C-alpha positions as CSV (number, residue, x, y, z in Angstrom):
1,X,30.9,32.5,-24.2
2,X,30.5,29.3,-22.2
3,X,31.4,25.7,-23.2
4,X,27.7,25.1,-23.6
5,X,27.3,27.9,-26.1
6,X,30.3,26.9,-28.0
7,X,29.1,23.3,-28.3
8,X,25.6,24.3,-29.4
9,X,27.0,26.7,-32.1
10,X,29.5,24.1,-33.3
11,X,26.8,21.4,-33.6
12,X,24.5,23.7,-35.5
13,X,27.2,24.5,-38.0
14,X,28.1,20.9,-38.4
15,X,24.5,20.0,-38.8
16,X,24.1,22.4,-41.7
17,X,27.4,21.2,-43.2
18,X,26.4,17.5,-43.0
19,X,22.9,18.2,-44.4
20,X,24.4,20.1,-47.4
21,X,27.0,17.4,-48.1
22,X,24.4,14.6,-47.9
23,X,21.9,16.3,-50.2
24,X,24.1,18.2,-52.6
25,X,27.1,16.0,-53.0
26,X,26.3,12.4,-51.9
27,X,22.8,11.9,-52.9
28,X,23.6,12.3,-56.7
29,X,26.4,9.8,-56.3
30,X,24.1,7.3,-54.7
31,X,21.5,7.7,-57.4
32,X,23.9,8.0,-60.3
33,X,25.8,4.7,-59.7
34,X,24.5,1.1,-59.3
35,X,24.5,0.2,-55.6
36,X,23.2,-2.7,-53.6
37,X,20.0,-2.4,-51.5
38,X,22.1,-2.0,-48.4
39,X,23.3,1.4,-49.6
40,X,19.7,2.8,-49.3
41,X,19.4,1.3,-45.9
42,X,22.6,3.1,-44.9
43,X,21.3,6.4,-46.3
44,X,18.1,6.1,-44.3
45,X,20.0,5.2,-41.2
46,X,22.2,8.3,-41.6
47,X,19.1,10.5,-42.3
48,X,17.5,9.2,-39.1
49,X,20.6,10.1,-37.2
50,X,20.5,13.6,-38.7
51,X,16.9,13.9,-37.4
52,X,17.9,12.9,-33.9
53,X,20.7,15.4,-33.8
54,X,18.5,18.1,-35.2
55,X,16.0,17.5,-32.4
56,X,18.7,17.8,-29.8
57,X,20.0,21.0,-31.3
58,X,16.5,22.5,-31.4
59,X,16.1,21.6,-27.7
60,X,19.5,23.2,-27.0
61,X,20.9,20.0,-25.5
62,X,24.7,20.4,-25.8
63,X,25.7,16.7,-25.5
64,X,24.5,13.7,-27.4
65,X,24.5,10.1,-26.2
66,X,27.7,8.3,-27.1
67,X,25.8,5.2,-28.4
68,X,24.5,7.4,-31.3
69,X,27.8,6.8,-33.1
70,X,26.8,3.2,-33.7
71,X,24.4,4.3,-36.4
72,X,27.1,6.0,-38.6
73,X,29.5,3.1,-38.1
74,X,26.7,0.6,-39.2
75,X,26.0,2.8,-42.2
76,X,29.7,2.7,-43.0
77,X,29.6,-1.1,-43.2
78,X,26.4,-1.1,-45.2
79,X,27.4,1.6,-47.7
80,X,30.9,0.1,-48.3
81,X,29.7,-3.4,-48.8
82,X,27.0,-2.2,-51.2
83,X,29.5,-0.5,-53.6
84,X,29.9,-1.6,-57.1
85,X,33.0,-3.7,-57.8
86,X,36.2,-1.7,-57.7
87,X,34.5,1.5,-56.6
88,X,36.1,1.9,-53.2
89,X,37.4,5.5,-52.7
90,X,36.1,6.4,-56.1
91,X,33.1,8.6,-57.2
92,X,30.5,6.0,-56.3
93,X,31.8,5.7,-52.8
94,X,29.5,8.3,-51.3
95,X,29.5,6.9,-47.8
96,X,33.2,7.2,-46.9
97,X,33.4,11.0,-46.5
98,X,29.8,11.4,-45.3
99,X,30.2,8.9,-42.4
100,X,33.3,10.8,-41.2
101,X,31.3,14.0,-41.0
102,X,28.5,12.2,-39.1
103,X,31.0,10.9,-36.6
104,X,32.3,14.4,-36.1
105,X,28.8,15.7,-35.7
106,X,27.8,13.1,-33.1
107,X,31.1,12.9,-31.1
108,X,32.6,16.4,-31.4
109,X,32.6,16.8,-27.6
110,X,34.3,13.4,-27.1
111,X,37.6,13.7,-29.1
112,X,39.0,10.4,-27.9
113,X,35.9,8.4,-28.8
114,X,35.7,10.3,-32.1
115,X,39.3,9.4,-33.1
116,X,38.6,5.7,-32.2
117,X,35.4,5.7,-34.3
118,X,37.1,7.4,-37.2
119,X,39.9,4.9,-37.1
120,X,37.5,2.0,-37.1
121,X,35.6,3.5,-40.1
122,X,38.8,4.1,-42.1
123,X,40.3,0.7,-41.3
124,X,37.1,-1.1,-42.4
125,X,37.1,0.9,-45.7
126,X,40.8,0.1,-46.3
127,X,40.2,-3.6,-45.5
128,X,37.3,-3.7,-48.0
129,X,39.4,-2.0,-50.6
130,X,42.1,-4.6,-50.1
131,X,39.5,-7.4,-50.1
132,X,38.1,-6.4,-53.5
133,X,41.6,-6.1,-54.9
134,X,40.8,-3.4,-57.4
135,X,41.2,0.4,-57.6
136,X,44.1,2.8,-57.6
137,X,46.1,2.9,-54.3
138,X,47.3,6.4,-55.0
139,X,43.8,7.7,-55.5
140,X,42.6,5.9,-52.3
141,X,45.4,7.5,-50.3
142,X,44.6,11.0,-51.5
143,X,40.9,10.5,-50.7
144,X,41.6,9.2,-47.2
145,X,44.1,11.9,-46.5
146,X,42.1,14.8,-47.8
147,X,38.8,13.8,-46.2
148,X,40.2,12.8,-42.9
149,X,42.6,15.7,-42.5
150,X,39.8,18.2,-43.1
151,X,37.6,16.6,-40.5
152,X,40.4,16.4,-38.0
153,X,41.2,20.1,-38.7
154,X,37.6,21.0,-37.8
155,X,38.0,18.9,-34.6
156,X,41.2,20.8,-33.6
157,X,39.5,24.2,-34.2
158,X,36.5,23.1,-32.1
159,X,38.8,22.1,-29.2
160,X,40.6,25.4,-29.4
161,X,37.3,27.2,-29.2
162,X,36.3,25.1,-26.2
163,X,39.6,25.9,-24.5
164,X,39.3,29.6,-25.2
165,X,35.7,29.6,-23.9
166,X,36.7,27.8,-20.8
167,X,39.7,30.2,-20.2
168,X,37.4,33.2,-20.8
169,X,34.8,31.8,-18.3
170,X,37.5,31.2,-15.7
171,X,38.9,34.7,-16.2
172,X,35.4,36.2,-15.9
173,X,34.7,34.2,-12.7
174,X,38.0,35.2,-11.2
175,X,37.3,38.9,-12.1
176,X,33.8,38.6,-10.5
177,X,35.4,37.0,-7.4
178,X,37.9,39.8,-7.2
179,X,35.1,42.4,-7.5
180,X,33.2,40.6,-4.8
181,X,36.2,40.5,-2.5
182,X,36.9,44.2,-3.1
183,X,33.2,45.1,-2.4
184,X,33.2,43.0,0.8
185,X,36.5,44.6,2.0
186,X,35.0,48.1,1.2
187,X,31.8,47.3,3.1
188,X,33.7,45.9,6.0
189,X,35.9,49.0,6.1
190,X,32.7,51.2,6.1
191,X,31.2,49.1,8.9
192,X,34.3,49.4,11.0
193,X,34.4,53.2,10.3
194,X,30.8,53.5,11.3
195,X,31.4,51.4,14.4
196,X,34.4,53.6,15.5
197,X,32.4,56.7,14.7
198,X,29.5,55.4,16.9
199,X,31.9,54.8,19.8
200,X,33.8,58.0,19.3
201,X,30.5,59.9,19.3
202,X,30.4,59.3,23.1
203,X,34.0,60.1,23.6
204,X,34.4,63.3,21.6
205,X,32.0,65.3,23.8
206,X,34.0,64.2,26.8
207,X,37.3,65.2,25.2
208,X,35.7,68.5,24.1
209,X,34.5,69.2,27.7
210,X,38.0,68.4,29.1
211,X,39.7,70.6,26.5
212,X,37.3,73.5,27.3
213,X,37.8,72.9,31.0
214,X,34.1,72.6,31.5
215,X,34.7,69.4,33.5
216,X,37.5,68.4,35.7
217,X,39.2,65.0,36.2
218,X,39.0,65.6,39.9
219,X,35.2,65.2,39.6
220,X,33.9,61.7,40.3
221,X,31.3,61.9,37.5
222,X,34.0,62.8,35.0
223,X,36.2,60.0,36.1
224,X,33.3,57.6,35.6
225,X,32.7,58.9,32.1
226,X,36.4,58.5,31.2
227,X,36.4,54.9,32.6
228,X,33.3,54.0,30.6
229,X,34.8,55.5,27.4
230,X,38.0,53.6,27.9
231,X,36.3,50.2,28.3
232,X,34.0,50.9,25.3
233,X,37.0,51.7,23.1
234,X,38.9,48.7,24.3
235,X,35.9,46.5,23.5
236,X,35.6,48.0,20.1
237,X,39.3,47.3,19.3
238,X,38.8,43.7,20.4
239,X,35.7,43.3,18.3
240,X,37.7,43.5,15.1
241,X,40.3,40.9,16.1
242,X,40.3,37.5,14.3
243,X,40.0,35.0,17.1
244,X,38.2,31.7,17.6
245,X,35.9,32.9,20.4
246,X,35.1,36.6,19.8
247,X,32.6,37.0,22.7
248,X,35.1,35.7,25.3
249,X,37.8,37.8,23.7
250,X,35.8,41.0,24.1
251,X,34.9,40.2,27.7
252,X,38.6,39.6,28.4
253,X,39.5,42.9,26.9
254,X,37.0,44.7,29.2
255,X,38.3,42.8,32.2
256,X,41.9,43.8,31.3
257,X,40.9,47.5,31.3
258,X,39.3,47.2,34.8
259,X,42.3,45.3,36.1
260,X,44.6,48.1,35.0
261,X,42.6,50.4,37.2
262,X,43.2,48.2,40.2
263,X,39.9,46.3,40.2
264,X,40.2,42.6,41.1
265,X,38.2,40.7,38.6
266,X,37.4,37.0,38.4
267,X,36.1,35.5,35.1
268,X,34.2,32.3,35.0
269,X,33.3,30.6,31.6
270,X,31.1,27.6,31.0
271,X,29.9,26.0,27.9
272,X,31.4,25.8,24.4
273,X,31.9,28.7,22.0
274,X,28.7,29.6,20.2
275,X,28.5,31.8,17.1
276,X,27.1,35.2,18.1
277,X,26.4,38.0,15.6
278,X,28.4,41.1,16.1
279,X,25.5,43.3,17.0
280,X,24.4,40.8,19.6
281,X,27.9,40.6,21.1
282,X,27.9,44.4,21.5
283,X,24.6,44.3,23.4
284,X,25.7,41.3,25.6
285,X,29.0,42.9,26.5
286,X,27.8,46.5,27.0
287,X,26.2,46.1,30.5
288,X,29.2,44.2,31.8
289,X,31.6,46.8,30.3
290,X,29.7,49.6,32.0
291,X,29.6,47.8,35.3
292,X,33.4,47.2,35.1
293,X,34.0,50.8,34.1
294,X,32.6,52.1,37.4
295,X,33.7,49.2,39.6
296,X,36.1,50.3,42.4
297,X,37.0,47.2,44.3
298,X,36.2,43.7,43.2
299,X,34.1,42.2,40.4
300,X,33.0,38.8,39.2
301,X,32.1,38.2,35.6
302,X,30.5,35.0,34.3
303,X,29.8,33.7,30.8
304,X,27.3,30.9,30.5
305,X,26.6,29.3,27.1
306,X,24.0,26.5,26.5
307,X,22.3,25.1,23.5
308,X,19.5,27.7,23.7
309,X,20.9,30.7,25.5
310,X,24.0,32.9,26.1
311,X,24.3,34.8,29.4
312,X,26.8,37.4,30.5
313,X,26.6,38.4,34.1
314,X,28.6,40.7,36.4
315,X,28.6,41.5,40.1
316,X,30.8,44.4,41.1
317,X,31.5,47.0,43.8
318,X,30.1,50.2,42.3
319,X,28.6,53.5,43.3
320,X,24.9,54.1,43.5
321,X,24.7,55.6,40.0
322,X,25.3,53.5,36.9
323,X,25.0,54.3,33.2
324,X,21.9,52.8,31.8
325,X,22.3,49.7,29.6
326,X,18.7,49.2,28.6
327,X,17.0,46.2,26.9
328,X,17.0,45.7,23.1
329,X,15.0,43.5,20.8
330,X,17.7,40.8,20.7
331,X,19.1,40.9,24.3
332,X,17.3,41.1,27.6
333,X,19.2,43.1,30.3
334,X,18.5,43.2,34.0
335,X,20.6,45.6,36.1
336,X,20.2,46.6,39.8
337,X,22.4,48.5,42.3
338,X,22.0,47.8,46.0
339,X,24.3,48.6,48.9
340,X,27.3,49.4,46.8
341,X,27.0,46.3,44.6
342,X,25.9,46.3,41.0
343,X,24.3,43.2,39.5
344,X,23.9,43.1,35.8
345,X,22.9,40.2,33.5
346,X,22.4,40.2,29.7
347,X,20.7,37.2,28.0
348,X,20.4,36.2,24.4
349,X,18.3,33.2,23.2
350,X,20.0,31.4,20.3
351,X,16.9,29.6,19.2
């Protein structure tokens, strides 16, 4: 249950309580004792306030304007000054307890302002009691203590309900956040597993052929297949690293594998880092990785990033045959092999 729901329910209950007190308990006291005309003005003012609150409750508006407390305070002054002589805190004093309930009804979500308004109401009633100079002090003390303590008790219970609702909402939100994090982690683990399986799908047949001695490492084609698989796996491992510039990190990983085979590689980078989706990064790096995998002398890799385009290009010494990179929907790839040099370029438009 949210704070909104608690406040709406609390105000509905208080509305029913105030209505019952006003009609069943206070109206007979107003009619049964002689009061000044101002008493009826106070009663009408309180009834109007009750109508405004009922309208807000019907519209499910949780909070009321703070200025609405002016009406009960004005009714307190009118009802107190219209009492018969010596009737303060006695049976004719219908307004004292009722005004306190009205203040609670209007300001239940503002405890500080409610306490200030209740204090003003009680102080004025006590001042008028002292001004008239008649009445029993003990009876007045009992009336003030009993009525006020009950209203303050309702306020405390309401604040406790608000606190419990807020804590429950925070706990529910934290639980949902934990569930979301767990689901994201599970999904990421599945994506990583699928990615590794996709890369291993090209490696496992090679390993199986080597194990069955259907191919030999002395064969040039087999060595090319092993080199391509090594670069692909190294790029896959780099793809999952948490780095500021993932695309450059994956390119550097592929370059490192080529350099370990003795290929002299130069890497040129221009432009600032641009966010590139994972799938697009794979397609951008794949042609370059394949070219480096079969390079046997020197290679030059360049990464160009502009506001509208990302390009990865490579020029390398390579044999006449090269694994096909292809063109996808997101990335355009151009590859050619002439006179022992492979030229490959992958382009992705950011806009």
